ROLUM-424619 format. One record per residue (C-alpha): residue number from 0; residue in one letter; y negated, z, x. Coordinates in steps of 0.5 Angstrom, whole numbers, plus 500, padded with zeros to 3 digits. Example, Ala and Ser with C-alpha at 12.3 -4.5 7.8 and 13.67 -1.06 7.14 Angstrom:
2
{0 a {509 516 525}},
{1 s {502 514 527}},
***
This chain:
360
{0 m {500 500 500}},
{1 v {495 501 506}},
{2 f {497 495 509}},
{3 d {496 491 502}},
{4 y {489 495 501}},
{5 l {487 492 508}},
{6 d {490 485 507}},
{7 g {489 483 500}},
{8 g {483 480 496}},
{9 s {481 480 489}},
{10 d {485 476 483}},
{11 d {489 470 486}},
{12 e {486 471 493}},
{13 v {483 464 492}},
{14 t {476 466 496}},
{15 l {480 470 501}},
{16 r {484 464 503}},
{17 r {477 460 503}},
{18 n {474 464 508}},
{19 r {479 462 513}},
{20 t {480 454 511}},
{21 g {473 454 511}},
{22 f {472 454 518}},
{23 s {478 449 519}},
{24 q {473 444 516}},
{25 y {469 444 522}},
{26 n {470 441 528}},
{27 l {467 442 535}},
{28 m {464 436 539}},
{29 p {464 438 547}},
{30 n {459 435 552}},
{31 t {463 434 558}},
{32 l {461 434 566}},
{33 q {457 440 565}},
{34 n {457 446 570}},
{35 v {460 452 566}},
{36 e {462 456 572}},
{37 n {458 462 569}},
{38 i {459 464 561}},
{39 d {454 468 558}},
{40 l {456 471 551}},
{41 s {450 476 551}},
{42 t {444 475 545}},
{43 c {439 480 542}},
{44 v {440 482 535}},
{45 l {435 485 531}},
{46 g {432 487 537}},
{47 q {438 490 540}},
{48 d {441 487 546}},
{49 v {449 486 545}},
{50 d {454 483 551}},
{51 l {458 480 545}},
{52 p {456 476 539}},
{53 v {461 480 535}},
{54 l {459 486 531}},
{55 m {463 491 527}},
{56 s {462 491 520}},
{57 p {462 497 515}},
{58 t {469 499 512}},
{59 g {471 505 508}},
{60 q {476 510 509}},
{61 t {478 507 516}},
{62 r {482 513 518}},
{63 m {487 511 512}},
{64 f {489 505 517}},
{65 h {489 510 524}},
{66 h {488 517 524}},
{67 s {483 516 530}},
{68 g {478 512 525}},
{69 e {471 510 525}},
{70 n {470 514 532}},
{71 a {475 510 535}},
{72 v {472 503 533}},
{73 a {465 506 535}},
{74 r {467 507 542}},
{75 a {471 501 542}},
{76 a {465 497 540}},
{77 a {460 501 545}},
{78 k {465 499 551}},
{79 a {465 491 549}},
{80 g {457 492 549}},
{81 t {456 491 541}},
{82 i {454 494 535}},
{83 y {458 498 530}},
{84 s {456 499 523}},
{85 l {458 505 519}},
{86 s {460 505 512}},
{87 s {457 510 507}},
{88 l {464 511 504}},
{89 s {467 512 511}},
{90 s {472 518 513}},
{91 t {468 520 519}},
{92 s {461 523 518}},
{93 i {454 520 520}},
{94 e {453 525 525}},
{95 d {460 525 528}},
{96 t {460 518 529}},
{97 a {454 518 532}},
{98 a {457 524 537}},
{99 a {463 520 539}},
{100 s {459 514 541}},
{101 l {453 512 545}},
{102 g {453 505 543}},
{103 p {448 502 538}},
{104 k {450 503 531}},
{105 w {448 501 524}},
{106 f {449 505 517}},
{107 q {451 501 511}},
{108 i {448 504 504}},
{109 y {449 502 497}},
{110 v {443 504 492}},
{111 w {446 510 489}},
{112 r {443 512 482}},
{113 d {441 519 485}},
{114 r {435 516 489}},
{115 d {435 523 493}},
{116 i {442 521 496}},
{117 i {439 515 499}},
{118 k {433 519 502}},
{119 e {438 524 505}},
{120 f {442 519 508}},
{121 m {436 515 511}},
{122 n {434 522 514}},
{123 r {441 523 517}},
{124 c {441 516 520}},
{125 r {434 517 523}},
{126 q {436 524 526}},
{127 s {442 521 529}},
{128 g {439 515 532}},
{129 y {442 509 528}},
{130 h {438 503 529}},
{131 a {438 499 522}},
{132 l {440 500 515}},
{133 c {445 495 512}},
{134 l {444 495 504}},
{135 t {451 491 501}},
{136 v {449 488 494}},
{137 d {455 485 492}},
{138 l {459 491 489}},
{139 a {456 492 482}},
{140 v {463 493 480}},
{141 h {469 493 484}},
{142 g {473 487 484}},
{143 n {480 486 481}},
{144 r {485 487 487}},
{145 e {491 487 484}},
{146 r {495 489 490}},
{147 d {492 496 489}},
{148 l {494 496 482}},
{149 r {501 494 483}},
{150 n {501 499 489}},
{151 n {498 505 485}},
{152 l {493 506 491}},
{153 s {488 512 490}},
{154 f {484 516 494}},
{155 p {487 521 496}},
{156 v {494 518 495}},
{157 s {497 520 489}},
{158 l {505 522 488}},
{159 t {509 517 484}},
{160 p {516 515 486}},
{161 k {513 508 489}},
{162 t {508 511 493}},
{163 v {513 517 495}},
{164 l {518 512 498}},
{165 d {513 508 501}},
{166 v {510 513 505}},
{167 l {516 516 507}},
{168 s {518 510 510}},
{169 h {512 510 515}},
{170 p {514 517 518}},
{171 v {509 516 523}},
{172 w {503 515 518}},
{173 l {505 520 514}},
{174 y {505 525 520}},
{175 h {498 524 522}},
{176 y {496 524 515}},
{177 l {499 531 514}},
{178 s {497 534 521}},
{179 k {490 531 522}},
{180 s {484 533 518}},
{181 k {484 531 510}},
{182 i {481 524 509}},
{183 e {475 524 505}},
{184 l {469 521 503}},
{185 a {465 525 509}},
{186 n {458 523 508}},
{187 v {458 526 501}},
{188 k {463 531 501}},
{189 d {458 536 504}},
{190 s {452 534 501}},
{191 p {448 539 498}},
{192 l {446 533 493}},
{193 v {453 531 491}},
{194 k {454 535 484}},
{195 v {461 534 483}},
{196 g {463 536 476}},
{197 k {469 541 474}},
{198 g {475 537 474}},
{199 e {472 531 477}},
{200 n {474 528 484}},
{201 l {469 526 489}},
{202 l {471 518 489}},
{203 g {470 518 481}},
{204 y {463 521 482}},
{205 v {462 516 487}},
{206 a {464 510 483}},
{207 k {459 513 478}},
{208 q {454 513 482}},
{209 f {454 506 484}},
{210 d {448 503 480}},
{211 p {449 497 476}},
{212 t {442 496 474}},
{213 v {440 495 481}},
{214 t {434 490 482}},
{215 w {430 487 488}},
{216 d {425 492 486}},
{217 d {430 497 488}},
{218 a {432 494 495}},
{219 a {425 493 496}},
{220 w {424 500 495}},
{221 m {429 502 500}},
{222 i {426 497 505}},
{223 e {419 501 505}},
{224 q {423 508 505}},
{225 w {427 506 511}},
{226 g {421 503 515}},
{227 g {425 500 520}},
{228 p {430 494 521}},
{229 f {434 493 515}},
{230 l {439 488 513}},
{231 i {442 485 506}},
{232 k {449 484 506}},
{233 g {453 480 501}},
{234 i {448 474 500}},
{235 v {451 467 499}},
{236 n {446 464 495}},
{237 p {440 460 499}},
{238 e {435 463 493}},
{239 d {437 470 494}},
{240 a {436 469 501}},
{241 k {429 467 500}},
{242 r {428 473 496}},
{243 a {431 478 501}},
{244 v {426 475 506}},
{245 d {420 475 501}},
{246 i {421 483 500}},
{247 g {421 484 507}},
{248 a {429 484 510}},
{249 s {429 483 517}},
{250 g {436 481 517}},
{251 i {441 477 512}},
{252 i {449 478 512}},
{253 i {452 472 509}},
{254 s {458 475 506}},
{255 n {463 475 500}},
{256 h {466 482 501}},
{257 g {472 479 505}},
{258 g {474 475 499}},
{259 r {475 482 495}},
{260 q {470 481 490}},
{261 l {468 475 485}},
{262 e {473 470 485}},
{263 y {472 463 487}},
{264 m {466 464 491}},
{265 p {464 459 497}},
{266 s {466 461 504}},
{267 p {460 464 508}},
{268 i {461 458 513}},
{269 d {460 453 508}},
{270 v {453 456 505}},
{271 l {451 458 513}},
{272 p {447 451 514}},
{273 h {444 452 507}},
{274 i {441 459 508}},
{275 v {439 457 515}},
{276 k {435 452 512}},
{277 a {432 456 506}},
{278 v {430 462 511}},
{279 s {427 458 516}},
{280 g {427 463 521}},
{281 r {424 468 518}},
{282 a {430 473 518}},
{283 e {436 474 523}},
{284 i {442 471 519}},
{285 l {449 474 521}},
{286 l {456 471 518}},
{287 d {461 476 515}},
{288 s {468 474 512}},
{289 g {474 470 515}},
{290 v {472 470 523}},
{291 r {479 471 526}},
{292 r {478 466 533}},
{293 g {473 465 538}},
{294 t {472 458 536}},
{295 d {470 461 529}},
{296 v {464 465 532}},
{297 i {462 459 536}},
{298 k {462 455 530}},
{299 a {458 460 526}},
{300 l {453 461 532}},
{301 a {452 453 533}},
{302 l {450 453 525}},
{303 g {445 458 526}},
{304 a {448 465 525}},
{305 k {445 470 530}},
{306 a {452 473 531}},
{307 v {458 474 526}},
{308 m {461 481 524}},
{309 i {468 482 523}},
{310 g {472 487 519}},
{311 r {479 486 518}},
{312 p {481 484 525}},
{313 y {479 490 528}},
{314 l {482 494 522}},
{315 y {489 490 524}},
{316 a {488 492 531}},
{317 l {486 499 530}},
{318 a {492 500 525}},
{319 s {497 497 530}},
{320 g {495 501 537}},
{321 g {488 505 535}},
{322 e {482 505 540}},
{323 a {486 501 545}},
{324 g {488 496 540}},
{325 v {481 495 538}},
{326 d {479 494 545}},
{327 r {485 489 546}},
{328 m {482 485 540}},
{329 l {475 485 543}},
{330 d {478 483 550}},
{331 l {482 477 546}},
{332 l {476 475 542}},
{333 r {471 475 549}},
{334 a {476 471 553}},
{335 e {477 466 547}},
{336 m {469 465 547}},
{337 i {469 464 554}},
{338 r {474 459 555}},
{339 d {472 455 549}},
{340 m {464 455 551}},
{341 a {467 452 557}},
{342 l {471 447 554}},
{343 l {465 445 550}},
{344 g {460 445 556}},
{345 c {456 450 554}},
{346 t {454 456 558}},
{347 k {450 461 554}},
{348 v {449 462 546}},
{349 s {443 459 546}},
{350 d {446 452 548}},
{351 l {450 452 542}},
{352 t {447 447 536}},
{353 p {449 444 530}},
{354 d {450 438 534}},
{355 h {456 441 537}},
{356 v {459 441 530}},
{357 f {461 436 525}},
{358 r {465 437 518}},
{359 n {471 433 516}},
***
């Protein structure tokens, strides 16, 4: 059930598959006889220098996949010289993740019905040194993730004959689940502002706090309240991208939530050129959803993305080998990019242009 939570998408998983097949529709056009002895993958994202244009997307309840959780991913990102983004629904707190890694960090947030909780999160992020805030806007309601329904997945894990058999067949996971600290919504469980009613669980409280009445005015209010680098994540419509810039967003993350929300959405790589054109350089553009290979990163950069973000790749790696697994995944991506850049005839990220990409 934990694997399906990570691996699955919504409905028939059409969008999930499109995120991968979208990249396969684009080919690379190399320039030969170039001096490619030294490849530099560094760039700057919202004023922060990174050694690798691959950032870590926010993912909720990361300790479900490995007991080392968010802290392990943040440390791996810092070693790789890139940015880690912590989820509001993380299983490690804002403060603990900040203490675990000195690398650059962003914080992902939703619009809560209780606006004082938003202000509290912002203050905690400022005090803990988070550089940017990232508002996710594609989760007005939860997508229909049928694998989770079939598995009776809940947080914490509920005891049914099916889930008991599943957990007992994975004794190492069960050992860490029982022996380590409880997996909870770490950022809200100790907040004095969170008032969970009698008989109500924390996850139910949070679900009710997600506000389906959110508008652009709410996003503009959050940008003003934060007063620093602010990204909006979950945009695929060029008109939405222009609106985001108009209200003051400094970055746009093109994403369909990894195919976990609305079915039959376009793949981010397909809408990237249109959003680049719509934004016209007024904000930095990142691409999230579907990135698996170094060539995927190169295609996105060539089409105008400042960097890409990954979620599932580092979670697969984390589940497989903890922090060392994430280190290995990032090393593989870096090696692929260096090799592919050399074969393409480019030595630095700024060399990549739309001329290096053509669609089938």
